[in-house]
N, C-alpha and C positions, 0 to 999 in steps of 0.2 A: 870018635864019631860025634859024641855029645858036644865036645869042644868045638868041632867044625861048625855045627849048627849054631852054637852060641856066637862064634866069630862072624858067621854069615849073617845072622839076624842083627847083630850089632852094626855091621857094615851097612846093611840096608837102612837101618834107622838113621845112621849118620849121613848117608847119602840123601835120604829124604829131607833131613834137617838142613843140610847144606843147600839143597835145591830151593827149599822154602826161604832160606836166608838170602840167597842170591836174588830170588824174585822180589823179595821185600826191599832189598837194597836198590834194585833198579827203579822201583816206584818212588823211593825216598832220596833220589840223587840230589835234587835241589835242596832239600832239608839238610842233607849231610854236608853239602858244600857250604851252606850258611853256618852250620855248627862248627865246621872246621875253621872258617874265617873267624868266628867268635873265639875259638879255642887257641888261636895263634897267640903265643906269649907276647906281652907288651915289652917294649924297650923304652926306657925313659931317658930323655936327653935334656939335661939342665942347661939353660941359657945363662951362663955366668959371665960377668957379674950381674947382679940385680939391676933392673931398669930404674933409674931415678931421673925424672924429668919434670919440667913445669907443664901445667895443663891450663887450658882456657885462654882467654884473652889477656894480652899483656897490659891493658889499662887497669890501673889500680893495683891492689895487692896480688902478688903471684901465689898460686897454689901449686903444690908438688904432689907427685905420686911416686911411690916406690912399689915395684912389683917384681916378685921372683917368679919366673916362668919356667915350666918344664913341658917339653913336648913328648907326646906318646906316639911311637911308631911301632910297626909290627914286623920290620925286617932289618937286617944288617945293612942292606942297600939304602934304605930310607935313613938309617942312622948316619951313614956315610954322607948322604946328600945333605942332611941337616948340618953336619959338621963342616962340609965343604962350602956351604952357602950361608954360614952363620952371620957373616958381616951384613949381607943383604937382608936376612931375616930380622936381625937386630934393628937395622935401619927402618924396616917396615913397622916394627913394633913401636919404635920411638915416634914415628910419624903418626901412627894411630893414637898413641897416648896423648900426644901434643894437641890433637884435634878434639879431645874429649872435654866434656863439661864437668866441672867439679861436683855439682849437685847430682848428676847422673851417675858418676863413678862412685858416689857415696852410697848407692843402693845396690842390692843384689841383682836387680834387673839390668842396671847399667853395666855392671861387671860382666854379666852373662852376655850382654850384647857385644861388649868389647872382645870377649873370648871368642865369640862366633865370628866377628869381623877378622880377628887375628888368624883364626884357622883358615878362613877363606883366602885371605891375603897370602899367607904362608904357602898354601897349596898352589896358588897362582904363580908364585915365585918358582916353586919346584917344577911346575908345568912349563913355564917360560924357559927355564934352564934345561929342559928336556931330560930330567932325571928318571922319569918313569916311575916315580914313587910318590907317596902322599903321607901327610901327617894325619894321624887318626884323631888327635885331640890336643888342645892347648889347656894346660892346667896352671892356675895361679896357686902357688904354694905359700905365698905371702902377698898381701895387698894392703897398702896404707895410703890414705889420702890426707895430706896436710892442708888445712885451711889457712 
């Protein structure tokens, strides 16, 4: 008899807790979705080989940049899209690098600006190719400007 009361009381407490938890979850749906998106594991795709290209105007002495680039994606589909469209993504990066100014690329602000431009350009490519995926971030794992 005592055991039944204990089991009954425990089940009431658990039922009350689960109701409270469900109610709290309904209120925090947006926060949970944001946290889940942030908790998605990253997949890193290296763009091999490193980019080596001339930068700036061709008048006078040429300057070169060498950049090792890694892309961060959050799904296997995005990884596949990056791999499938690697030649076009590499082309976009070479074009971006070639249009840069040596002095700007020698500063952290200039490199950040290039990174942002590359991310926008890469995502435009994936959108044009109708992949339904995006690149989350562009990372420079090595960046050297030769004057």
